[in-house]
VOLUM-295027 format. One record per residue: residue in one letter; x, y, z of N, C-alpha, C, O in turn. Coordinates in steps of 0.1 Angstrom, whole numbers, plus 5000, padded with zeros to 4 digits. Last residue first. Layout:
aXYZXYZXYZXYZ;...
***
This chain:
v237777422690238877512694240077432700241077492704;a236177292662236577272676237777362679238677372671;a234777192636234577312644234877282659233977262667;v237077042614236077022625235977152633236977212637;i237177102579237777112592236677092602235477122600;v238077122545237277052555237977062569239177032570;t237877332518238677302530237777242540236677302543;p237677302482237177302495238177272506239177212504;g238777542457238877402463238377402477238577502484;s236377792449237677752452237677602456236577542458;w233977822422234277802436235777752438236277682429;d234278072397234277932401234577922416235178012422;s232478382401233678302397233378162401232378122407;n229378532390230178462400231378392394231378352382;q227978842385228478722379229478662389230278732395;g227079102392226378982398226878852392226178742394;f228379312385227279282377226579152381225579112375;v230579322402229479422404228279392396227179442399;s231278972407231479102401230379192405229379152410;r232278762434231178802425231478942420231979032428;t234278472442234078612441232878642432232378552425;r234278202468234278252454234078402454233878462465;m235277922488235078062486234978092471235378012462;r234277672513234877712500234477862497233577912503;f234277422538234377562535234877582520235777512516;r232577182557233277212544233177362541232077412541;y232877062590232277152580233177152568234377132568;e232076842617232876872606232176952595231076932592;v231476932651230976892638231876932627232477042627;g232377052674232676912672232176852659232376732657;s229677292677230977242681231177092679230277012682;t228277442650227977332660229377272664230077222656;l228777802648228877662643228577562654228677602666;s227378112640227678012650227677872644226777842637;g228578252609227778252621228178142630229178072628;t231978352600230778282598229878302610230178372620;e233778632587233378552599232078482596231178542590;i236478692567235078672567234778582579235378482581;t238978932557238578812565236978812564236378912562;e239879152545240379032540240078912549240778812549;e237979452537238479362546238979232539238479202528;g236779622518238179652522238779542531239979542533;d233579562530234379632520235779662526235979702538;n233279232544232979372544233979442534234979392532;a232478922529233479012535232979152534232379192524;q229678712537230478792528231378882536231178922547;a228378372539228878502545229678572536230378512528;y225978112539226878202532227178322540226378372548;k225277762541225177902546226277982539227277932535;a223377482529224577562529224277702534223177752532;a221577242548221577362539222877432540223477452551;g222876902549222177012554222277132544222977122534;g225676682557224476722550223776842556224076872568;s228076622569227076522570225776562563224876472562;t229476852565229776742556228776632557228676552548;k227777162567228177032574228376922564227576902554;v229077442550227977342551228577222559229777192557;y229677762537230077662547228877572549227677622550;e231178002516230077902518230577802528231677752527;l231878342512232278212519231078132520229978172525;e232778582489231678512495232278382500232978312493;y233578912480234078782484233078712493232578772502;t233179122452232579072465233078932468232978852459;l235379352436234779212438234179192452234679242462;a236579592435235279582428234679442429233579422424;e238879582448237779632456236479622449235379642454;s240779282443240179402438238979442447238279362453;l241879072458242479112445241979242440242679312433;r242678992490241679062482242479112469243479182470;t243378682503243978792497242978862488242578802478;f241878562534242178552520242878672516243078772523;s240478372561241478472557241778452542242078342538;a237578302579238278282567239178402563238778512564;v236778172610237178302603238078262591239078192592;a233978032626235178012617235478152611234578232608;i232977992661232778042647234078012639235077962645;v231077902688232277862680231977912666230977882660;s229878082717229778022704231177992698232178042702;q230078232739229678092741229578022728229277902728;g232578422726231678412737231378272740232278192742;q233978252703233378392704232278392714231178352711;q236778082694235678092704235278232704236078322706;q237477982660237678062671236478052681235378022677;i239277832635238177812644238477892656239477882662;q240277942603240677932617239377922626238378002624;i241277872571240177872580240777862594241577772597;s242578052542242777962554241577982563240878082563;f242878032506242378092518242577992530242877882528;s243578082472243778022484243278102496243178222495;d242178202450243178092448243478012461243577892460;v239078282440239978282452240978172451240578052452;s238978412406238578322417239478342429240478402428;p237878672385238978612393238478522404237578572412;i235778592358235878662371236978592379236978472381;a237478602326236678532337236778602350237778672352;e237078872303237878782311236978712322235978772326;a235378892272235378922287236178822294236178702291;a236878962241236278872250236378922264237378982268;i236279192216237079162228236379082238235279122243;r235679092184235079132196236079092207236678982208;k237479212157237179102166236679152179237179252185;p236779352125237079362139236679242147235679182144;p238079182095236979232103237379252118238179172123;d240979302078240279192086239179252094239279372099;g240579522050241179482063240379372069239179352066;k240679442016239879492027240479432040240879322041;e242279531986242379451999241579522010241679642012;g240579541955241379601966241279521978240279451981;e239479481930238679481942239379551954238679621961;d241279471910240579591911239679601924239379711929;e241979211908242879291916242279431918242679511926;p240079101891240079061905240879161914240479201925;e238579341868239679241872239679221887239379301895;y235779361849236379401862237379291866237079171867;a233379471827234779411828235379461841235479581844;y231079601824231179491835232479431836232779351845;p230979761803231279821816231379721827231779761838;d231579711773231579621784231979681797233079671802;r232780021762232279891758232579791769233679791775;p231680291783232680221776232080081772231180031777;i228680501776229480411784230680341776230580341764;v226480751778227580701770228580621779229180681788;m223080691785224380721790225480671780225280561775;a220080841771220980731774222280781779222580901779;e216580871761217780931768218680811771218280701774;f214680891731215180821743216380901749216980981742;v212180861708212880951716213380881729212580821735;h211380761674211680721688212480841695213280901689;q208880841652210180871657210280821671209380841679;f206480891636207180761636208680781640209580751632;t204981111639206181121631206880991629207880991622;s202881011654202581111643203681131633203581151622;l203880851674203180791662202880881651202680841640;d206680851690205780951685205080891672205780891662;l207580661717207380651703206280761699205180761704;t210180651741208880681737208780691722209780721715;p212180441762211980521750210480541748209680461751;t212680461797211980391786211780481774211280591775;g215980501812214480521811213980451798214680391791;d218580501795218280561808216780591808216480711804;l220580271778219380341779219180381793219380311803;e223880311770222980241779221780321781221880431786;l225880311741224880381749224180281758223980161754;y229080361726228080271731227180341741227680431749;a230280491694230180491709229080401713228180361705;d231280551669231280411673231180401689231880321695;v231580861680232080781669232180631674232980601682;l230381151690230081011692230480941679229880951668;h231181411685231281361699231181211699231781151708;p230881511659232281481663232281411677233381351681;p229481201645230681291648230181431651229081471646;d227880951655227381081651228481181654228481241665;s226880641660227980711654227380841649226580851639;i226180391685225780521678227080581672228080581678;k224480111699225680171693225280291685224280291678;l222980021730222880061716224280101712225180131720;f221379811755222579881749222479911735221879821727;r218879711759219479781770220679871765220979971770;r215779671741217179671742217679751754216979841759;f213179711735213479581741215079561742215579451743;l212879951722212179931735212579801742212379791754;v214279921698214979991709214179971723214879971733;d213379811675213479721686214079791698214479721708;q213580021656212179971660212279881672211279861679;s215380201645215480171659214180101665213780121676;a214880261620216280231623216480181637217480131641;f212280321620212680201613214080161615214480051612;y212180571634211580441640212180321633212480221640;d214880791637213880731629213480591634214280511639;c215180971668215680901657214580841649213380831654;k216581181692215281161684215681091671216481151663;v218181151723218181121708216781111703215981051710;r220381281745218981271742218781271727219181361720;v223081171765222581211752221081201753220481111759;r225781231788224381191785223981241771224581341766;p228781081801228081181793226681131790226381011789;a229080941834228980921819228281041813227381101818;n229180941861230181031854229981021839230681091832;v227480751869227180891873228080991866227781101865;r228480521856227180571852226980721856226480801849;i230980461868230880481854229580551850229680641842;a230180441895231180541891231080571876231080681872;k228580211894227980341898228880451893228380551888;l230380021886229380051877228680181881228380261872;a231980021910232580051897231480091887231680181879;q229979931928230580061930231280111917231080221913;l229579671919228479771919228979911920228480001914;r232079561925231679571911230479671910230479741900;r231979581953232979661946232679671931232879771925;m229979401959229779541962230779621954230379731949;h231279161951229979201945229779351947229379421938;n233379151969233679171955232379211947232479291938;h231979111993232779231991232979261976232879371971;r228579001996229978971993230779101989230179191983;q225979061999226578992010228078952007228578862014;v223379281992224679241989225379182001225479242011;c220979382001220979251994222379201992222479081991;d221179642011221179532021221179392014221279292021;n223279892000222279781995222379672005223379602006;d224380171989223980122002222880011999221780051996;v226780341975225880231971225580161984226480091990;t227280681975227380561983226380461977225180491975;r229480941963228280871963228480741971229580701974;s230981271962230981131967229581071966228581141968;r230781531957231481451947231681311951232381231945;p229681661979228881631967229481551956228781491948;d230681502009231081581998230181561986229881441983;d230381322029229281422027229581522016228881622014;e232781182029231481112025230381212022229481182014;e235481342012234681312024233281252019232881282008;v238081201994236881281993235981242004235581122006;y240081021997240181142005239081232003238981342010;p239980811979239480781993239480912001238980902013;d238780821947239680901956239180871970238080921974;g237780491937238180631934238980691945239780621951;e235880311960236180321945236580471942235780561945;i236880191991236380301983236780291969237980261966;v235879872003236979951999236380061990235480041981;a232779882023233679832013234879922010234880042014;d231679832056232079922046232979852036233779762040;d228779652067230179672067230479772055229679782046;e226179532090226579612079228079642079228679662090;a226179182100226179332103226579402091227279352082;y226378912098225378982090225179122095223979172094;n228578832113227178792117226178882111225178912117;l230678912098230378992110228978962115228279042121;d230578752077231678732086231478812099232078782109;p228578862061228278732069229378712079229078652090;n227779192058228979102059228578972067228478992079;v226179392036225979302048226979192048227079112039;w227479712027226979582024226779502037227279552047;l228180012011227679952024226979822021226079822013;g230780201995229780081995229480042009230380022017;r231480501977231580411988230580301987229580311979;v233180651952231980581955232180481966233080401965;s234580971942234680841950233280781952232280861952;k233981171924235381131925235581001933236480931932;v231781301901231881211913233281151913233781091903;s231581631891231981501888232181421901232781471911;s231081891899229981801900230381651897229581561900;a233282041894232682051907231581951909231281921921;a233981981868234881931878234181941892234481861901;n231881881843231981981853232781931865232381831871;r231181711823232581721826232881831836233981881837;n228981621806229081591821230481601826230981501832;p228181661779229481591782229681561797230481461800;l225381601763225781661776227081601780226981481785;f223781651733224881581739225281671751225581781750;e220981571714221481661724222581591732222281491738;i219781541682220581481693221081591701221581691697;d217481431657217981541666218781471677218381361681;i217381221639216681341636217181461644217481571639;i219480981626219181061638218581191633219081261625;d220180831605219080781612218580881623217480871629;d222480951596221380961587220080911594218980951590;t224380881616223881021614222681031606221781111609;k223180571631224180661624223580791621222380821623;l222880321654222280441649223480521643224480541649;h222579991655223680091654223080211647222780201635;i221679721674221179841668222279941667222879981678;d222779521688222479491674221779601667221279591655;p225479541711224279591705224079541691224979531683;e226579271731226879361720225679401713224879321709;v225979291765225479231753225779321741225479441741;w227079221797227279301785226779221773227079101772;e224679191824225779141816225979231804224979301800;g222379141842223479231845224679181837225679141844;a219579091820220479051830221579151831221879231822;h216479231816217779231810218779191822218679261832;v213279071816214379131823215679121815215979021808;a209679111813210979041810212079121817211779221824;v206379061814207479121822208679041819208778921823;e204579071783205079001795206179081801206979151795;g203779161758203179221770203579161783202979181794;a205079071737203879001741203179061753202179001758;a207379231737206379251726205079181729203979221724;n207979301772208379251759207179271749206179321753;t208879541795207779471789208079431775208379511767;y211579521818210879581807209679491803209579381808;l214179561843212979501839212279591827212479711827;l217379501848216579601842215379531836215379451827;l219779441874218679391866217879511860217779611867;d221879421893221979501881220979451870221279431859;g221379311917221579221906221779281893221979221883;a221079551932222079451936222379351925223479301924;e219079691918220479741919221479641923222579631917;d216979511921217479541908218879601908219679561900;i216579531949216979401943217579421929218579361926;m215879801951216979751958217479621952218679601951;r213579811935214679881931215979831938217079831932;g211879651951212179611938213479681933214279611927;i211579821974212279681975212679631961213779581960;q210180031962211580051968212279921970213479911967;t207879901954208679971944210179991949211079971942;p206679821978207279721969208179781958209079711953;d207279952009206979991995207579891985208779881985;n206179722035207279802028206779842014205979772008;n204379562046203979702044205079782038204879902037;e205679322049204679332039204079472037203479492027;r209279362052207879352058206879382047207079452037;g212279172047211379282045210079262052209879152058;r215779092042214479082049213579192046214079302043;f217878932018217479042026216179012033215578902030;g220778821998219578802005219178922013219979012015;g222678701970222478781982221178741989220678631987;h224578711939223778641949223678731962224478811964;y225878741911224878821918224078731927222978691924;r228178561907228178701903227178791911227478891916;p229578341932228578381922228478531919228778611928;e233178301932231978331939230878361929231278411918;l236478161937235278191928234078211937233878141947;d239478321949238378231951237178261941237078381937;g241478501948241578391939240378291940240378191933;k241178721963241878611970241978491960242578391964;i239678891947241078921949241878811955243078801954;n237478661929237778771938239278791940239978711934;k235978571899237078551908237278681916237378791911;v232678441893233678541891234778521902234578461912;q230278231878231378241888232378351884232778361872;q226778291874228078281868229178301879228978381888;d224278331885224978211889226478201884227278121889;c223278541870223578561884224378451890225178471900;v222978411845223978521847224378541861225478561865;d220878241851222178191847223278291849224378261853;a218878431856219378341867220678281864221578271872;a218578531830219078621841219578541853220578571859;h217478311818218778351814219378441824220578431827;a215078301832215978191833217378231829218378181835;w213978541823214278531837215278411839216078411848;s213478491796214478591800214878581814216078611818;d211578281799212878251793213978361796215078331799;l209378391811210178301819211578271813212578251820;d207778661813208678601802209678511809210778561813;i204678651829206178661830206778601818206378491814;q202078611832202478741828203978761828204378871826;s201778361843201478371829201878511823201978531811;v202078401870203278351863202978361847203978361840;d200678711880200578571877201678521869202278601861;l201778941905201578901891201378751891201678681900;a202379101928201179011928200778971913199578971910;s204479251935203679301924202379211922201579251914;g204579181968205279251958204379301947203579391950;y202879051984203379171990204279241980204879351983;p202278821968201178921971201679051977201079161975;a204778751943204278751957203178851959203278961953;l205878781918204778701920204078701933202878671935;l208078951923206978991913205778911915204678961913;f209478801940208878921945207878971936206879031940;d210378601923209478561933208778691939207578681942;l212178761908210978701901209978661912208778681909;r214078821927213278931921212078871914210978931915;i215078571932214478641943213578751937212478771942;l216178521907215078431912214378501923213178481924;a218178711907217178711897215978631901214778671898;l219778641929218978761930217978771919216878841921;n220078341945220178401932219178521931217978511933;e219878191967220378321969220478401956221078511956;s217177951973218178011964218578151969217778221975;f215177661977215977771983216977821974217677741967;k212677601952213777561961214377691967214177801962;t210677461929210677561939211677521950211477421956;q211377401894211377361908211277481917211777591914;g211777451867210377451872210277411887209177391892;d214177491857213777351859212377341865211877221867;r214277761853215177671845214777531846214977451837;p212777901870212177871857212977781849212577731839;d212377841903213477851893212877811880212677691877;l210678001929210577931917211777951908212278061907;v211977961963211478041952211477961939212177851938;r211677961998211977891986211277951974210178001975;k212978202022211878152013212378072002213478101995;g216078152040214678202038213778132028213878002027;r217778032065217778022051216278042047215377962051;i218878242093217978142086218178142071218678242065;t220078312124220378312110219578202103219578092107;s218378492150218678362143219178392129218678482122;s218078602183218078632169218578502162219278422169;l216878682215217078582205217078642191216178712188;t218078782247217378822235217878722224218978692222;p217878652280218478652267217578702256216378672255;y217878852309217078762301217478772286217578882280;g221378932313219978932317219178832309219778742303;q223678852302223178982297221779002302220979072296;p224278612314225178722316224678852311225078952316;f222778382331222278482320223078602321222678702327;v224378262350223778182339223278272328223378222316;t225178492363226278402359225678312348226278282338;r222978622371223778692361224978602357225678632347;h221778432389221078472377222078532367222078492355;r222478342413223178282402222678342388223178302378;r220978482432222478472434223178422422224378452419;a218378432423218978572421220478562423221178642416;s218178112408218178202420218778332416219578342407;v216478082376217578042386217478142397216778242396;s214077962353214578062363215677992371215677872373;k214377872319214077832333214777932343215877972340;c212977962289213977992299213577962313212578012318;m212277872257211877842271213077872280214177822278;m211177972226212277982235211777962250210878042254;l210177862196209677862210210977862219211677772219;v210178022165210977952175210277972189209878082192;s208878002131208978052145209877972153210277862149;a207078072102208378022108208578082121208578202122;i203978002093204678102101205878032107205777932115;n202177832080202977922072203678032080203878142075;d200277802110200377762095201177872088200877992089;g200177772138201077862132201377822117202477822113;r198477622154199477552146200577642140201677602138;h196377602175197377702174198577652167199677632172;d194977372179194577452167195577572165195477632155;e195777262203196277202191195977282178196577262168;s195977572222195377432219196177382207197077442201;w195977792249196677742237196277602235196177512244;i194577862272194677962262195377912249195477982239;d194477632287193377722288193377832277192377892274;d196877502285195677442278194477532279193477512271;f199577542289198677652288197377612281196977672271;k201177312290201277412301200177512301199777562311;d200477172266200477102279200377202291199677182301;v200777362246199477292248199377232262198377232268;l203477422249202377522252201077462254200277502263;q204677182242204977242255203877352259203577362271;s203877142215203277062226203477122240202677102249;y202977382193204077352202203377272214202577322221;a201377242164201377332176202477282185202877172185;v202377252131202277162143202377252155203277322157;g200877362100201877352111201577262122200477192121;v200777332068199977292079200877272090201677172091;q202977452055201677492052200577452062199677532065;m205577522080204977442070203477492067202877562075;g207577662095206477732089205777652078205477702067;v209577552109209977622097208777682090208977742079;r210277582143209177552133209477622121209677742121;e212177472171212077532158210777492151210377372152;i212977552204212277462196211877532183211277642183;l215377592227214877652215214277542206214977452202;m215977652262215677552251214977632239214277722241;v218077712289217377772278217177662267218077582264;k219277562308218277662313217577732302216677812304;a220377232310220177352301219077432307217977382312;d222377102336221077112330220977242321221477342325;g224777112350224677012339223377022331223176952321;g224477322368224477182373224277082362223776972364;l223177512342223477512357223377372361222377302359;r223477732314223477602320223777612335224377702339;y223877982304222677912300222577772305221777692300;y227377992308226178052303225077952300225377852294;k229777872315228677882326227377932320226377932327;s231477892294230977762298229877762308229177662310;a232278162293231178122285230577982288229477952286;d234278292306233278232315232178172307231078132313;e235778412286236378302293235378232302235578112305;d234078462255234278502269234878382276234478262274;n233378392230234778372233235078432247236278442250;s230378192226231078322229232478292233232778192238;l228877982223230077992215230678122216231578162208;s227477792249227577922243228877932235229877892240;k225777482247227077552248226877692242226177712232;v223377362247224377292253225677372255226577332263;v220077422248221377502246222477432254222477442266;d217877182235218577232247219877312242220677262234;g216677062214216577202215217277262227217277382229;d217276792210216076832218215776982219214877022225;a219676792197218476752189217176782197216076792190;d221177102210221176952206219876922199219077012196;i222877402200221777332206221777182201222377152191;e225077662207224977532201223777462208223677462220;v224978012198224877902208224777772200224277772189;p226578332194225978212189225978102199226878102208;d225478632210226478532209225878402204224778362208;d223478822213224478842203225578742202226578762195;s221578692230222278822234223578842226224578872231;l221978412213221478462225222278582230223478572232;f221378292181222178382189221378422201220178462200;h221478002160220778092169221778172177222878122180;e221677902125222277932138221478022146220678112141;v219877812105221277792104221977802118222777712122;f216777672098217477762107218977722106219277602106;g215177662065215677612077216377712085216677822081;d213577762045214277642042214877582055215177462055;i210177862055211577882052212377752050211777642053;e206877962047207877852051209277892047209477942036;h205978282060205978182049206978072054207678082064;s206478502075205078472072204978372060204078372052;a208978462100208578492086207178442084206678342091;y209378452128210378502119209978542105210478632099;a208078482160207778462146208878522138209178642140;i208578332191209078442182208878402168209378302163;v207278272222207178232208207578352199206978462201;m208278182254208178292244208178232230209078152226;y207978112287207678062274207478172264206578262266;a209778072316209178162307209078102293210078042289;t209277892346209877882332209077982323207877982323;g207977872370209377932370210077922356211277952355;s205477782365206377702373207877742371208777662371;r205077962336204477862344205677792352206577752346;e204478252317205378182326204478082334203378112338;e204478402283203878362296204878282305205978242300;l204078532253204978532264204178502277203278582280;f203978542217203478482230204478492241205678472238;t205278672197203878642195203178582208201978572209;m207778892188207178812198205678792197204978892196;d209378872157208378942165207778842175207478732172;g212978822153211578812149210678892158211178972166;a215878912138215178902151213778912148213279012142;v218078752115216978832118216578812133216878712139;r220278712089220178702103219078802108219178922104;v219878512059219878642066219878612081219478502086;t220078392027220478372041220678502048221478582044;g217078442008218478412010218778382024217878342032;y214478642023215078582011216578552013217278632020;q211578672043213078662042213478592030212878492026;y208978882056209478782047210978792046211578892048;s206478962081207778972075208078862065207478752066;r203579162089204279032087205479042078205579132070;s203779452109203479382097204179252096205279242101;p202979442145203779472133203379402121202579302121;v200579582165200879462158201779502146201379582138;n201579782193200879762180201479642173202579602174;q201879612225202179722216201479692202200879582201;k202179522259201679502246201979622237202179732243;q203279592283202979452281202479422267202379302263;v205579782299204779782287204479632283205479562280;v205479892332205779782324204879792311203679802312;k206780222340205680122340206080012330206980022321;g208380442343208780322349207780212349207880112356;d207280662329207080652343207480522349206880482360;a207180472299206880602306206680572321205980482325;t208480352269208280332283207980472289208580572285;s207680192238208080312245207780282260206780212263;p209079912221207979982228208580102235209680112238;l210379862189210679892203209579962209208980052204;p209779612164209579742170209879752185209579662192;a212279462146211279432155210979562163211979622168;a213079642116213479582129212179552137211179622135;n212579782093212079642094212479572107212179452108;d213780022094212280022092211779882095210579862100;k216379942096215780012107214280002106213579972116;r216879852070216979752082216279812094215679742102;q216480092056215679972053215679872065214579822069;q218580242065217180282069216280162067215280142074;s221280022074220580122066219180142071218680082080;g221679862100222579942093221880052085221980172089;l221079682124220379792119221279892112221679992118;l222579482136221879452123221279572117220979572105;a223379562160224379552150223779522136224479552126;n220979552173221579682171222579672160222779762152;v220679282176219879352166220379492163220279532152;g222579222197222679162183221879232173222379252162;l221579372218222879402212222979342198223579412189;g218179362210219279382220220479412213220479482202;v215479232203215979372201216979402212216579462222;g214278992207215478992199216079132197217179142191;a211179132212211879002210213179022201213079072190;s211779442228210979362220211879242217213079242219;l211879612260212579522250211579462241210479412246;g212279892281211479812272212279732262213279782257;v212879922314213579922301212879832292212879712293;g211479892339211180002330211880002316211480082307;i210579802369210879742356210479832345209279852342;i209779922392211079962386211479892373212479922368;g207279812399207379952393208679992388208780082379;v207579582412207379572398207479712391207779722380;s210379592435208979622432208779622417209679642409;l212279312448212079442441210679462438209879372437;s212179082463213379162464213279292456214179382457;s209878932459209979002471211179102472211279192480;v210378802435209378912435209578992448209379112448;a213878772428212678722434211678842435212078952436;a215278842395215278852410213978802415212978792408;g215178882368216378812374216378822389217478812395;a213278982352214079072358215279012365216279072368;l211978752344212778822334213678922340214778952335;l210678702369211578602363212478672353213778642353;a209078922371210078902381211178802376212378812378;q207378872350208178992350209278982360210479022357;t206178632358206978642346207878762346209078752343;a204678722380205778622382206678622370207878612372;v202878892367203878952376204978852378206178892379;s202478772332202078782347203178852354204278862350;a201778922302202778862310202378882325202078992329;g198978862281199678942290200678862298200478742300;v198378832247198478752259199478822269200578842266;f196078962223197278972231197278882244196178862249;a194578752197194578842209195878852216196678752216;a196078762164195178702174195278802186195878912186;g197778852144196478912145195578852155194378892156;n200378762143199378692135197978732137196978672133;s202078892160202078932146201078852137200978882125;l202079062189201478942183201278962168200479052164;v204679162210203679192200203279062194203878952195;f205879282242205779182232204679222222203779292225;a208079362268207079402259206979302248207979232245;i209379422299208779322291207779382281206879462285;g212579532312211079552309210679442300211479372293;l214779412337214479432323212979442321212179372327;a216079582366215179482359214979522345214979632341;a218879592385218179652374217379562367217879462362;t220379432402219079482407218279562397217079592399;a222779382390221779272391220479322395219479252392;p223679642367223579592380222479482381221579482373;m225479592337224179632343224079572356224279442358;
***
């Protein structure tokens, strides 16, 4: 992106307070150029907090797109300074997110931006990303190093040994602490009462640099911020503690209790069944590499205006959970495990049965794909190894896809794909049976049935809630015919997944290896002429010269295609220091060459 192209400014306020506009000075700071060098009218590319390259990689499924920080619209090159307030967000497990901008202002050449991540306390921040590259911060919040594998990464976000970007964290405690930097700088609009109670956030401060150095310090322009966080602490009924967890049963339980979920009271929950489900989710399974990992762990992000039914189904699919109401009227759960049925229906118990073999070759599912969130790709969406025939096209009716943002392990997704393949191809039955032979069927997930010729000691998984006809005392239910223990899955069944793609690092801007200085008489003046070897027509060659006794440095550039640079008039008999560097078309500078010291005398 050319250095003269300015970034637009847009921000939102997620806690419902008044909008705070960005001043013209702030706009120029974010654009990376002095106010006098460009008109405000050309600032037209809208950005929301963290919505840059990093967030584009996060937007895999429709769920992630719906929950992304909203992008403002731009028209006629105007600056968008505010937009609609987004819904408050929540985070479970370990996720990488870009938050919502709640404050943006500038004072004394420093931009101050507050980005809200969650409307609850989180367990903590794991890592921060500036323009899609991880960065290292010290105890004071100064960005001390970019962890990009670009060759010039040592120059990013620092200048002359000083940090140009600072990140101050707040985990969203019940009684928060106001950012002292904002209280000091903006006492007219920000006070100690702006605590951000129960709002996890980050204050990002970016110090301006000269237009000449802007794209070297800020390689992607004004940095977009995203962060990996450990999200909400949840209730664990096994010990009664509230703590951080990636256990999907515990996450589902918290969602039932949360106001943005089902808003249930804990007295309405069968805690024993949820405790058992949590144990199942924590069980260790072996992957193809021989490593052990938890059976059903993961994480995801959401917004409070998301459909809670849709979110609940997503968690249930990821944890293979089946919710039901027990005899006491409490919400209970069947864990994702095989349980040998204690109900065995036989021919004498069955009033009527309809058997659907589901063997139509045109409709049988031949392959199941998987889309999951890969932590090794900085929590970007990734494809799993295909279950079944890999040559069936994705848009073929015989193909299905398990697309679940909660899943963060490949083996986990592969097991869900195998379950999907079993269930979509399973024969179906519709059974009407005697109540006294099946009186507990409402509280079961698996049944056994014997009704020749199709069903002999067969196993069923209920599909939907059974109904009871009180006039005839008969149960009616639908079910899938499944193999015994559909959860049996060998490590080698996972299949080898290729190595994740590696980002191609940018090479360093070529520097000037050597140059020579000649002092020449030009009329009544003395000048210096620098001679060098041009490596590329895409590079701008710049010469710096300054008196060794002190004073302001001066600069001169080579004309296109030339391999010499002439300075302005020098003071005869005075010693000067000369050095050169190159600049790319994007405004990024190379390192300075070694200095040459010479007296301006012919």
